[in-house]
PyMOL Python script that loads the backbone (N, CA, C, O; Angstrom):
from pymol import cmd

cmd.read_pdbstr("""\
ATOM      1  N   MET A   1       6.350  13.366  18.839  1.00  0.00           N
ATOM      2  CA  MET A   1       7.386  12.898  17.419  1.00  0.00           C
ATOM      3  C   MET A   1       8.803  13.114  17.852  1.00  0.00           C
ATOM      4  O   MET A   1       9.031  14.028  18.643  1.00  0.00           O
ATOM      5  N   THR A   2       9.919  12.248  17.344  1.00  0.00           N
ATOM      6  CA  THR A   2      11.010  13.224  17.443  1.00  0.00           C
ATOM      7  C   THR A   2      12.046  12.290  16.315  1.00  0.00           C
ATOM      8  O   THR A   2      11.652  11.334  15.648  1.00  0.00           O
ATOM      9  N   ARG A   3      13.459  12.864  16.319  1.00  0.00           N
ATOM     10  CA  ARG A   3      14.330  12.362  15.504  1.00  0.00           C
ATOM     11  C   ARG A   3      14.917  11.639  16.299  1.00  0.00           C
ATOM     12  O   ARG A   3      15.123  12.054  17.440  1.00  0.00           O
ATOM     13  N   ALA A   4      15.407  10.165  15.836  1.00  0.00           N
ATOM     14  CA  ALA A   4      16.602   9.265  16.949  1.00  0.00           C
ATOM     15  C   ALA A   4      17.518   8.831  15.954  1.00  0.00           C
ATOM     16  O   ALA A   4      17.298   8.707  14.749  1.00  0.00           O
ATOM     17  N   GLU A   5      18.889   8.544  16.772  1.00  0.00           N
ATOM     18  CA  GLU A   5      19.896   8.607  15.522  1.00  0.00           C
ATOM     19  C   GLU A   5      20.004   6.934  15.864  1.00  0.00           C
ATOM     20  O   GLU A   5      19.940   6.481  17.007  1.00  0.00           O
ATOM     21  N   ILE A   6      20.167   6.181  14.726  1.00  0.00           N
ATOM     22  CA  ILE A   6      20.375   4.831  14.134  1.00  0.00           C
ATOM     23  C   ILE A   6      21.950   4.739  15.061  1.00  0.00           C
ATOM     24  O   ILE A   6      22.995   5.247  14.656  1.00  0.00           O
ATOM     25  N   VAL A   7      21.804   3.990  16.329  1.00  0.00           N
ATOM     26  CA  VAL A   7      22.845   2.884  17.029  1.00  0.00           C
ATOM     27  C   VAL A   7      23.686   2.293  16.187  1.00  0.00           C
ATOM     28  O   VAL A   7      24.817   2.622  15.829  1.00  0.00           O
ATOM     29  N   ARG A   8      22.845   1.151  15.836  1.00  0.00           N
ATOM     30  CA  ARG A   8      23.350  -0.053  15.381  1.00  0.00           C
ATOM     31  C   ARG A   8      22.075  -0.643  14.239  1.00  0.00           C
ATOM     32  O   ARG A   8      20.873  -0.425  14.387  1.00  0.00           O
ATOM     33  N   SER A   9      22.575  -1.270  13.330  1.00  0.00           N
ATOM     34  CA  SER A   9      21.860  -1.913  12.640  1.00  0.00           C
ATOM     35  C   SER A   9      22.010  -3.375  11.524  1.00  0.00           C
ATOM     36  O   SER A   9      22.455  -3.255  10.383  1.00  0.00           O
ATOM     37  N   HIS A  10      21.715  -4.238  11.900  1.00  0.00           N
ATOM     38  CA  HIS A  10      21.749  -5.746  11.043  1.00  0.00           C
ATOM     39  C   HIS A  10      20.500  -5.685  10.298  1.00  0.00           C
ATOM     40  O   HIS A  10      19.458  -5.143  10.668  1.00  0.00           O
ATOM     41  N   SER A  11      20.723  -6.313   9.187  1.00  0.00           N
ATOM     42  CA  SER A  11      20.216  -6.936   8.235  1.00  0.00           C
ATOM     43  C   SER A  11      20.349  -8.771   7.967  1.00  0.00           C
ATOM     44  O   SER A  11      21.333  -9.339   7.494  1.00  0.00           O
ATOM     45  N   ASP A  12      19.145  -9.383   8.393  1.00  0.00           N
ATOM     46  CA  ASP A  12      19.555 -10.561   8.086  1.00  0.00           C
ATOM     47  C   ASP A  12      18.870 -11.302   6.827  1.00  0.00           C
ATOM     48  O   ASP A  12      17.688 -11.620   6.696  1.00  0.00           O
ATOM     49  N   GLU A  13      19.982 -11.492   5.912  1.00  0.00           N
ATOM     50  CA  GLU A  13      19.486 -11.477   4.796  1.00  0.00           C
ATOM     51  C   GLU A  13      19.336 -12.640   4.391  1.00  0.00           C
ATOM     52  O   GLU A  13      18.503 -12.791   3.498  1.00  0.00           O
ATOM     53  N   ILE A  14      20.257 -14.143   5.018  1.00  0.00           N
ATOM     54  CA  ILE A  14      20.064 -15.141   4.875  1.00  0.00           C
ATOM     55  C   ILE A  14      18.999 -16.650   5.574  1.00  0.00           C
ATOM     56  O   ILE A  14      18.917 -17.861   5.368  1.00  0.00           O
ATOM     57  N   SER A  15      18.298 -15.534   6.535  1.00  0.00           N
ATOM     58  CA  SER A  15      17.149 -16.715   6.843  1.00  0.00           C
ATOM     59  C   SER A  15      15.942 -16.474   5.852  1.00  0.00           C
ATOM     60  O   SER A  15      15.832 -15.443   5.187  1.00  0.00           O
ATOM     61  N   LEU A  16      14.841 -17.772   5.813  1.00  0.00           N
ATOM     62  CA  LEU A  16      14.168 -17.583   5.054  1.00  0.00           C
ATOM     63  C   LEU A  16      12.884 -16.318   4.721  1.00  0.00           C
ATOM     64  O   LEU A  16      12.130 -16.381   3.751  1.00  0.00           O
ATOM     65  N   TYR A  17      12.868 -15.406   5.578  1.00  0.00           N
ATOM     66  CA  TYR A  17      12.054 -14.234   5.702  1.00  0.00           C
ATOM     67  C   TYR A  17      12.961 -13.310   6.522  1.00  0.00           C
ATOM     68  O   TYR A  17      12.832 -13.167   7.738  1.00  0.00           O
ATOM     69  N   PRO A  18      14.099 -12.551   5.609  1.00  0.00           N
ATOM     70  CA  PRO A  18      15.043 -11.351   5.784  1.00  0.00           C
ATOM     71  C   PRO A  18      14.216 -10.221   6.721  1.00  0.00           C
ATOM     72  O   PRO A  18      13.092  -9.768   6.502  1.00  0.00           O
ATOM     73  N   GLU A  19      15.013  -9.949   7.695  1.00  0.00           N
ATOM     74  CA  GLU A  19      14.921  -8.568   8.765  1.00  0.00           C
ATOM     75  C   GLU A  19      15.745  -7.842   8.875  1.00  0.00           C
ATOM     76  O   GLU A  19      16.879  -8.159   8.516  1.00  0.00           O
ATOM     77  N   VAL A  20      15.490  -6.677   9.381  1.00  0.00           N
ATOM     78  CA  VAL A  20      16.321  -5.700   9.560  1.00  0.00           C
ATOM     79  C   VAL A  20      15.576  -5.419  10.902  1.00  0.00           C
ATOM     80  O   VAL A  20      14.380  -5.289  11.163  1.00  0.00           O
ATOM     81  N   ASP A  21      17.151  -5.352  11.955  1.00  0.00           N
ATOM     82  CA  ASP A  21      17.115  -4.884  13.189  1.00  0.00           C
ATOM     83  C   ASP A  21      17.446  -3.928  13.426  1.00  0.00           C
ATOM     84  O   ASP A  21      18.511  -3.545  12.941  1.00  0.00           O
ATOM     85  N   LEU A  22      16.547  -2.918  14.452  1.00  0.00           N
ATOM     86  CA  LEU A  22      17.578  -1.164  14.385  1.00  0.00           C
ATOM     87  C   LEU A  22      17.601  -1.050  16.219  1.00  0.00           C
ATOM     88  O   LEU A  22      16.817  -1.386  17.106  1.00  0.00           O
ATOM     89  N   VAL A  23      18.881  -0.424  16.177  1.00  0.00           N
ATOM     90  CA  VAL A  23      18.807   0.057  17.978  1.00  0.00           C
ATOM     91  C   VAL A  23      19.014   1.458  17.357  1.00  0.00           C
ATOM     92  O   VAL A  23      19.611   1.764  16.325  1.00  0.00           O
ATOM     93  N   TYR A  24      18.338   2.257  18.289  1.00  0.00           N
ATOM     94  CA  TYR A  24      18.411   4.020  17.560  1.00  0.00           C
ATOM     95  C   TYR A  24      18.569   4.519  19.214  1.00  0.00           C
ATOM     96  O   TYR A  24      18.643   3.638  20.070  1.00  0.00           O
ATOM     97  N   SER A  25      18.602   5.537  19.495  1.00  0.00           N
ATOM     98  CA  SER A  25      18.593   6.547  20.855  1.00  0.00           C
ATOM     99  C   SER A  25      18.006   8.074  20.427  1.00  0.00           C
ATOM    100  O   SER A  25      18.163   8.619  19.334  1.00  0.00           O
ATOM    101  N   TYR A  26      17.277   8.613  21.615  1.00  0.00           N
ATOM    102  CA  TYR A  26      16.672   9.689  21.177  1.00  0.00           C
ATOM    103  C   TYR A  26      16.777  10.303  22.497  1.00  0.00           C
ATOM    104  O   TYR A  26      16.724   9.507  23.434  1.00  0.00           O
ATOM    105  N   LYS A  27      16.917  11.578  22.794  1.00  0.00           N
ATOM    106  CA  LYS A  27      16.460  12.481  23.627  1.00  0.00           C
ATOM    107  C   LYS A  27      15.159  12.802  24.090  1.00  0.00           C
ATOM    108  O   LYS A  27      14.196  12.791  23.323  1.00  0.00           O
ATOM    109  N   VAL A  28      15.056  13.110  25.390  1.00  0.00           N
ATOM    110  CA  VAL A  28      13.684  13.902  25.389  1.00  0.00           C
ATOM    111  C   VAL A  28      13.972  14.548  26.785  1.00  0.00           C
ATOM    112  O   VAL A  28      14.358  13.789  27.674  1.00  0.00           O
ATOM    113  N   ALA A  29      13.819  15.887  27.062  1.00  0.00           N
ATOM    114  CA  ALA A  29      14.338  16.399  28.520  1.00  0.00           C
ATOM    115  C   ALA A  29      15.448  16.278  28.625  1.00  0.00           C
ATOM    116  O   ALA A  29      15.615  16.235  29.844  1.00  0.00           O
ATOM    117  N   GLY A  30      16.713  16.155  27.995  1.00  0.00           N
ATOM    118  CA  GLY A  30      18.025  16.125  28.437  1.00  0.00           C
ATOM    119  C   GLY A  30      18.491  14.842  28.912  1.00  0.00           C
ATOM    120  O   GLY A  30      19.434  14.664  29.682  1.00  0.00           O
ATOM    121  N   GLU A  31      17.577  13.760  28.264  1.00  0.00           N
ATOM    122  CA  GLU A  31      17.428  12.499  29.428  1.00  0.00           C
ATOM    123  C   GLU A  31      17.569  11.714  28.180  1.00  0.00           C
ATOM    124  O   GLU A  31      16.613  12.065  27.489  1.00  0.00           O
ATOM    125  N   ILE A  32      18.717  10.259  27.106  1.00  0.00           N
ATOM    126  CA  ILE A  32      18.714   9.857  26.721  1.00  0.00           C
ATOM    127  C   ILE A  32      17.983   8.371  26.309  1.00  0.00           C
ATOM    128  O   ILE A  32      18.324   7.468  27.073  1.00  0.00           O
ATOM    129  N   PHE A  33      17.289   8.071  25.520  1.00  0.00           N
ATOM    130  CA  PHE A  33      16.551   6.767  25.903  1.00  0.00           C
ATOM    131  C   PHE A  33      17.114   5.997  24.401  1.00  0.00           C
ATOM    132  O   PHE A  33      17.549   6.527  23.378  1.00  0.00           O
ATOM    133  N   ILE A  34      16.923   4.650  24.713  1.00  0.00           N
ATOM    134  CA  ILE A  34      17.152   3.630  23.562  1.00  0.00           C
ATOM    135  C   ILE A  34      16.127   2.401  23.481  1.00  0.00           C
ATOM    136  O   ILE A  34      15.691   1.659  24.362  1.00  0.00           O
ATOM    137  N   GLY A  35      15.913   2.457  22.167  1.00  0.00           N
ATOM    138  CA  GLY A  35      14.367   1.965  21.416  1.00  0.00           C
ATOM    139  C   GLY A  35      15.134   0.976  20.130  1.00  0.00           C
ATOM    140  O   GLY A  35      16.116   1.338  19.484  1.00  0.00           O
ATOM    141  N   THR A  36      14.442  -0.270  19.976  1.00  0.00           N
ATOM    142  CA  THR A  36      14.498  -1.206  19.134  1.00  0.00           C
ATOM    143  C   THR A  36      13.348  -1.350  17.759  1.00  0.00           C
ATOM    144  O   THR A  36      12.161  -1.051  17.885  1.00  0.00           O
ATOM    145  N   TYR A  37      13.828  -1.754  16.730  1.00  0.00           N
ATOM    146  CA  TYR A  37      12.628  -1.992  16.076  1.00  0.00           C
ATOM    147  C   TYR A  37      13.028  -3.010  15.158  1.00  0.00           C
ATOM    148  O   TYR A  37      14.081  -2.949  14.524  1.00  0.00           O
ATOM    149  N   LYS A  38      12.131  -4.030  15.069  1.00  0.00           N
ATOM    150  CA  LYS A  38      12.479  -5.119  14.054  1.00  0.00           C
ATOM    151  C   LYS A  38      11.222  -4.821  12.948  1.00  0.00           C
ATOM    152  O   LYS A  38      10.117  -4.310  13.129  1.00  0.00           O
ATOM    153  N   ARG A  39      12.010  -5.478  11.458  1.00  0.00           N
ATOM    154  CA  ARG A  39      10.882  -5.303  10.477  1.00  0.00           C
ATOM    155  C   ARG A  39      11.200  -6.453   9.600  1.00  0.00           C
ATOM    156  O   ARG A  39      12.392  -6.756   9.652  1.00  0.00           O
ATOM    157  N   GLY A  40      10.615  -7.043   8.960  1.00  0.00           N
ATOM    158  CA  GLY A  40      10.485  -8.329   8.441  1.00  0.00           C
ATOM    159  C   GLY A  40      10.230  -8.198   7.051  1.00  0.00           C
ATOM    160  O   GLY A  40       9.506  -7.227   6.833  1.00  0.00           O
ATOM    161  N   PHE A  41      10.661  -9.007   5.730  1.00  0.00           N
ATOM    162  CA  PHE A  41      10.661  -8.641   4.200  1.00  0.00           C
ATOM    163  C   PHE A  41      10.405  -9.939   3.767  1.00  0.00           C
ATOM    164  O   PHE A  41      10.759 -10.959   4.358  1.00  0.00           O
ATOM    165  N   TRP A  42       9.834  -9.885   2.808  1.00  0.00           N
ATOM    166  CA  TRP A  42       9.833 -11.218   1.907  1.00  0.00           C
ATOM    167  C   TRP A  42      10.548 -11.260   1.194  1.00  0.00           C
ATOM    168  O   TRP A  42      10.603 -12.423   0.793  1.00  0.00           O
ATOM    169  N   PHE A  43      11.600 -10.327   0.441  1.00  0.00           N
ATOM    170  CA  PHE A  43      12.697 -10.905   0.102  1.00  0.00           C
ATOM    171  C   PHE A  43      14.032  -9.992   0.510  1.00  0.00           C
ATOM    172  O   PHE A  43      13.989  -8.783   0.739  1.00  0.00           O
ATOM    173  N   SER A  44      15.050 -10.701   0.545  1.00  0.00           N
ATOM    174  CA  SER A  44      16.330 -10.110   1.110  1.00  0.00           C
ATOM    175  C   SER A  44      16.490  -8.563   0.218  1.00  0.00           C
ATOM    176  O   SER A  44      16.669  -7.524   0.855  1.00  0.00           O
ATOM    177  N   GLU A  45      16.427  -8.558  -0.889  1.00  0.00           N
ATOM    178  CA  GLU A  45      16.897  -7.500  -1.973  1.00  0.00           C
ATOM    179  C   GLU A  45      16.013  -6.187  -1.328  1.00  0.00           C
ATOM    180  O   GLU A  45      16.399  -5.033  -1.513  1.00  0.00           O
ATOM    181  N   SER A  46      14.923  -6.469  -0.638  1.00  0.00           N
ATOM    182  CA  SER A  46      14.388  -5.723   0.032  1.00  0.00           C
ATOM    183  C   SER A  46      14.730  -5.027   1.280  1.00  0.00           C
ATOM    184  O   SER A  46      14.544  -3.817   1.415  1.00  0.00           O
ATOM    185  N   ALA A  47      15.181  -5.710   2.107  1.00  0.00           N
ATOM    186  CA  ALA A  47      15.633  -5.713   3.359  1.00  0.00           C
ATOM    187  C   ALA A  47      17.049  -5.076   3.480  1.00  0.00           C
ATOM    188  O   ALA A  47      17.601  -4.410   4.356  1.00  0.00           O
ATOM    189  N   LYS A  48      17.413  -5.535   2.276  1.00  0.00           N
ATOM    190  CA  LYS A  48      19.159  -4.509   1.926  1.00  0.00           C
ATOM    191  C   LYS A  48      18.496  -3.349   1.900  1.00  0.00           C
ATOM    192  O   LYS A  48      18.624  -2.601   2.870  1.00  0.00           O
ATOM    193  N   ALA A  49      17.791  -3.022   0.969  1.00  0.00           N
ATOM    194  CA  ALA A  49      17.333  -1.695   0.442  1.00  0.00           C
ATOM    195  C   ALA A  49      17.135  -0.817   1.630  1.00  0.00           C
ATOM    196  O   ALA A  49      17.941   0.072   1.906  1.00  0.00           O
ATOM    197  N   PHE A  50      16.005  -1.076   2.376  1.00  0.00           N
ATOM    198  CA  PHE A  50      15.408  -0.666   3.669  1.00  0.00           C
ATOM    199  C   PHE A  50      16.366   0.164   4.397  1.00  0.00           C
ATOM    200  O   PHE A  50      16.352   1.361   4.683  1.00  0.00           O
ATOM    201  N   GLY A  51      17.844  -1.492   4.797  1.00  0.00           N
ATOM    202  CA  GLY A  51      18.738  -0.739   5.979  1.00  0.00           C
ATOM    203  C   GLY A  51      19.652   0.433   5.398  1.00  0.00           C
ATOM    204  O   GLY A  51      20.139   1.319   6.101  1.00  0.00           O
ATOM    205  N   GLU A  52      19.848   0.295   3.779  1.00  0.00           N
ATOM    206  CA  GLU A  52      20.643   1.549   2.667  1.00  0.00           C
ATOM    207  C   GLU A  52      20.288   2.892   3.365  1.00  0.00           C
ATOM    208  O   GLU A  52      20.913   3.844   3.834  1.00  0.00           O
ATOM    209  N   ARG A  53      18.615   2.414   3.169  1.00  0.00           N
ATOM    210  CA  ARG A  53      18.443   3.814   2.448  1.00  0.00           C
ATOM    211  C   ARG A  53      18.082   4.477   4.287  1.00  0.00           C
ATOM    212  O   ARG A  53      17.990   5.704   4.343  1.00  0.00           O
ATOM    213  N   LEU A  54      17.900   3.707   5.652  1.00  0.00           N
ATOM    214  CA  LEU A  54      18.122   4.416   6.659  1.00  0.00           C
ATOM    215  C   LEU A  54      19.551   4.778   7.296  1.00  0.00           C
ATOM    216  O   LEU A  54      19.808   5.653   8.123  1.00  0.00           O
ATOM    217  N   LEU A  55      20.349   3.917   6.716  1.00  0.00           N
ATOM    218  CA  LEU A  55      22.077   4.238   7.209  1.00  0.00           C
ATOM    219  C   LEU A  55      22.417   5.317   6.252  1.00  0.00           C
ATOM    220  O   LEU A  55      23.458   5.938   6.465  1.00  0.00           O
ATOM    221  N   THR A  56      21.663   5.641   5.190  1.00  0.00           N
ATOM    222  CA  THR A  56      21.990   6.516   4.676  1.00  0.00           C
ATOM    223  C   THR A  56      22.088   8.151   5.043  1.00  0.00           C
ATOM    224  O   THR A  56      22.913   8.962   4.623  1.00  0.00           O
ATOM    225  N   ASP A  57      20.868   8.380   6.050  1.00  0.00           N
ATOM    226  CA  ASP A  57      19.987   9.506   6.411  1.00  0.00           C
ATOM    227  C   ASP A  57      20.942   9.456   8.082  1.00  0.00           C
ATOM    228  O   ASP A  57      21.420  10.480   8.571  1.00  0.00           O
ATOM    229  N   GLY A  58      21.045   8.221   8.670  1.00  0.00           N
ATOM    230  CA  GLY A  58      21.645   7.631  10.189  1.00  0.00           C
ATOM    231  C   GLY A  58      20.668   8.018  11.230  1.00  0.00           C
ATOM    232  O   GLY A  58      20.988   8.010  12.419  1.00  0.00           O
ATOM    233  N   SER A  59      18.953   8.508  10.643  1.00  0.00           N
ATOM    234  CA  SER A  59      18.144   8.250  11.487  1.00  0.00           C
ATOM    235  C   SER A  59      16.927   8.141  11.379  1.00  0.00           C
ATOM    236  O   SER A  59      16.642   7.855  10.216  1.00  0.00           O
ATOM    237  N   LEU A  60      15.993   8.235  12.070  1.00  0.00           N
ATOM    238  CA  LEU A  60      14.718   8.051  11.469  1.00  0.00           C
ATOM    239  C   LEU A  60      13.642   8.207  12.874  1.00  0.00           C
ATOM    240  O   LEU A  60      13.837   7.948  14.062  1.00  0.00           O
ATOM    241  N   LEU A  61      12.589   8.682  12.231  1.00  0.00           N
ATOM    242  CA  LEU A  61      11.077   9.221  13.597  1.00  0.00           C
ATOM    243  C   LEU A  61      10.637   8.251  14.239  1.00  0.00           C
ATOM    244  O   LEU A  61      10.597   7.178  13.638  1.00  0.00           O
ATOM    245  N   ILE A  62      10.226   8.294  15.480  1.00  0.00           N
ATOM    246  CA  ILE A  62      10.190   7.835  16.597  1.00  0.00           C
ATOM    247  C   ILE A  62       8.591   8.662  17.159  1.00  0.00           C
ATOM    248  O   ILE A  62       8.354   9.849  17.385  1.00  0.00           O
ATOM    249  N   ARG A  63       7.872   7.650  17.226  1.00  0.00           N
ATOM    250  CA  ARG A  63       7.262   8.051  18.459  1.00  0.00           C
ATOM    251  C   ARG A  63       7.155   7.710  19.940  1.00  0.00           C
ATOM    252  O   ARG A  63       7.429   6.536  20.188  1.00  0.00           O
ATOM    253  N   TYR A  64       6.881   8.327  20.783  1.00  0.00           N
ATOM    254  CA  TYR A  64       7.035   8.107  22.419  1.00  0.00           C
ATOM    255  C   TYR A  64       6.240   8.671  23.404  1.00  0.00           C
ATOM    256  O   TYR A  64       6.055   9.885  23.324  1.00  0.00           O
ATOM    257  N   ARG A  65       5.760   8.097  24.258  1.00  0.00           N
ATOM    258  CA  ARG A  65       4.500   8.507  25.522  1.00  0.00           C
ATOM    259  C   ARG A  65       5.187   9.697  26.615  1.00  0.00           C
ATOM    260  O   ARG A  65       5.883   9.622  27.628  1.00  0.00           O
ATOM    261  N   SER A  66       4.623  10.742  25.869  1.00  0.00           N
ATOM    262  CA  SER A  66       5.226  11.669  27.033  1.00  0.00           C
ATOM    263  C   SER A  66       4.944  11.806  28.237  1.00  0.00           C
ATOM    264  O   SER A  66       5.374  12.742  28.912  1.00  0.00           O
ATOM    265  N   LYS A  67       4.141  10.843  28.699  1.00  0.00           N
ATOM    266  CA  LYS A  67       4.391  10.448  30.448  1.00  0.00           C
ATOM    267  C   LYS A  67       5.470   9.124  30.892  1.00  0.00           C
ATOM    268  O   LYS A  67       5.726   8.749  32.036  1.00  0.00           O
ATOM    269  N   ALA A  68       6.024   8.537  29.520  1.00  0.00           N
ATOM    270  CA  ALA A  68       6.549   7.486  29.424  1.00  0.00           C
ATOM    271  C   ALA A  68       7.305   7.701  28.713  1.00  0.00           C
ATOM    272  O   ALA A  68       7.067   7.063  27.687  1.00  0.00           O
ATOM    273  N   PRO A  69       8.654   8.603  28.578  1.00  0.00           N
ATOM    274  CA  PRO A  69       9.058   8.597  27.181  1.00  0.00           C
ATOM    275  C   PRO A  69      10.388   7.338  27.105  1.00  0.00           C
ATOM    276  O   PRO A  69      10.878   7.107  25.999  1.00  0.00           O
ATOM    277  N   GLU A  70      10.759   6.788  28.001  1.00  0.00           N
ATOM    278  CA  GLU A  70      11.095   5.371  27.466  1.00  0.00           C
ATOM    279  C   GLU A  70      10.062   4.350  26.760  1.00  0.00           C
ATOM    280  O   GLU A  70      10.530   3.212  26.736  1.00  0.00           O
ATOM    281  N   GLU A  71       9.156   4.426  26.349  1.00  0.00           N
ATOM    282  CA  GLU A  71       8.534   3.621  25.613  1.00  0.00           C
ATOM    283  C   GLU A  71       8.210   4.144  24.193  1.00  0.00           C
ATOM    284  O   GLU A  71       7.392   5.063  24.221  1.00  0.00           O
ATOM    285  N   SER A  72       8.527   3.889  23.284  1.00  0.00           N
ATOM    286  CA  SER A  72       8.699   4.521  21.741  1.00  0.00           C
ATOM    287  C   SER A  72       8.443   3.372  20.763  1.00  0.00           C
ATOM    288  O   SER A  72       8.495   2.158  20.960  1.00  0.00           O
ATOM    289  N   SER A  73       8.220   3.904  19.917  1.00  0.00           N
ATOM    290  CA  SER A  73       7.449   2.871  18.557  1.00  0.00           C
ATOM    291  C   SER A  73       8.118   3.819  16.922  1.00  0.00           C
ATOM    292  O   SER A  73       8.323   5.029  16.835  1.00  0.00           O
ATOM    293  N   VAL A  74       8.252   3.107  16.187  1.00  0.00           N
ATOM    294  CA  VAL A  74       8.455   3.007  15.133  1.00  0.00           C
ATOM    295  C   VAL A  74       7.501   3.067  14.056  1.00  0.00           C
ATOM    296  O   VAL A  74       7.022   1.937  14.146  1.00  0.00           O
ATOM    297  N   HIS A  75       6.961   3.568  13.192  1.00  0.00           N
ATOM    298  CA  HIS A  75       6.010   3.954  11.991  1.00  0.00           C
ATOM    299  C   HIS A  75       6.275   3.791  11.001  1.00  0.00           C
ATOM    300  O   HIS A  75       6.848   4.829  10.669  1.00  0.00           O
ATOM    301  N   ARG A  76       6.262   3.099  10.141  1.00  0.00           N
ATOM    302  CA  ARG A  76       6.023   3.300   8.635  1.00  0.00           C
ATOM    303  C   ARG A  76       6.232   4.557   7.874  1.00  0.00           C
ATOM    304  O   ARG A  76       7.138   5.147   7.286  1.00  0.00           O
ATOM    305  N   GLY A  77       4.868   4.703   8.182  1.00  0.00           N
ATOM    306  CA  GLY A  77       4.320   6.227   7.390  1.00  0.00           C
ATOM    307  C   GLY A  77       5.014   7.515   7.796  1.00  0.00           C
ATOM    308  O   GLY A  77       5.016   8.522   7.088  1.00  0.00           O
ATOM    309  N   ASP A  78       5.737   7.397   9.250  1.00  0.00           N
ATOM    310  CA  ASP A  78       6.016   8.546   9.577  1.00  0.00           C
ATOM    311  C   ASP A  78       7.566   9.240   8.972  1.00  0.00           C
ATOM    312  O   ASP A  78       8.004  10.380   9.126  1.00  0.00           O
ATOM    313  N   GLN A  79       8.132   8.112   8.274  1.00  0.00           N
ATOM    314  CA  GLN A  79       9.510   8.391   8.158  1.00  0.00           C
ATOM    315  C   GLN A  79       9.582   9.089   6.806  1.00  0.00           C
ATOM    316  O   GLN A  79      10.623   9.144   6.151  1.00  0.00           O
ATOM    317  N   SER A  80       8.323   9.663   6.389  1.00  0.00           N
ATOM    318  CA  SER A  80       8.135  10.670   4.863  1.00  0.00           C
ATOM    319  C   SER A  80       7.997  11.895   5.672  1.00  0.00           C
ATOM    320  O   SER A  80       8.407  12.932   5.151  1.00  0.00           O
ATOM    321  N   VAL A  81       7.587  11.943   6.632  1.00  0.00           N
ATOM    322  CA  VAL A  81       6.911  13.424   7.306  1.00  0.00           C
ATOM    323  C   VAL A  81       8.641  13.842   8.129  1.00  0.00           C
ATOM    324  O   VAL A  81       9.408  12.925   8.423  1.00  0.00           O
ATOM    325  N   ALA A  82       8.935  15.044   8.341  1.00  0.00           N
ATOM    326  CA  ALA A  82      10.311  16.262   8.166  1.00  0.00           C
ATOM    327  C   ALA A  82       9.670  16.588   9.701  1.00  0.00           C
ATOM    328  O   ALA A  82       8.602  17.199   9.681  1.00  0.00           O
ATOM    329  N   VAL A  83      10.244  16.226  11.079  1.00  0.00           N
ATOM    330  CA  VAL A  83      10.231  16.921  11.979  1.00  0.00           C
ATOM    331  C   VAL A  83      11.019  18.643  12.473  1.00  0.00           C
ATOM    332  O   VAL A  83      12.164  18.520  12.910  1.00  0.00           O
ATOM    333  N   GLY A  84      10.740  19.398  12.443  1.00  0.00           N
ATOM    334  CA  GLY A  84      11.574  20.448  12.702  1.00  0.00           C
ATOM    335  C   GLY A  84      12.167  20.212  13.812  1.00  0.00           C
ATOM    336  O   GLY A  84      12.978  21.021  14.262  1.00  0.00           O
TER     337      GLY A  84
END
""", "prot")
cmd.dss("prot")
cmd.show_as("cartoon", "prot")
cmd.util.cbc("prot")
cmd.orient("prot")
């Protein structure tokens, strides 16, 4: 796991099922990688609150494969865990 910086965030609150799209960057062994994360919501208020919460900190925790660091993923449960 590592902390990634949010590069861009977009919240589609107008569609039938609102989504938040994130682009994030992270560094492994001095090399920078880019990842994306999309999460859908039932309510636009929930999508907006999620986006605002992440943008307040400007980062999120991601997991990446040690043998293929360009492959990353975001797990919702990890977002409450601190990384040193």
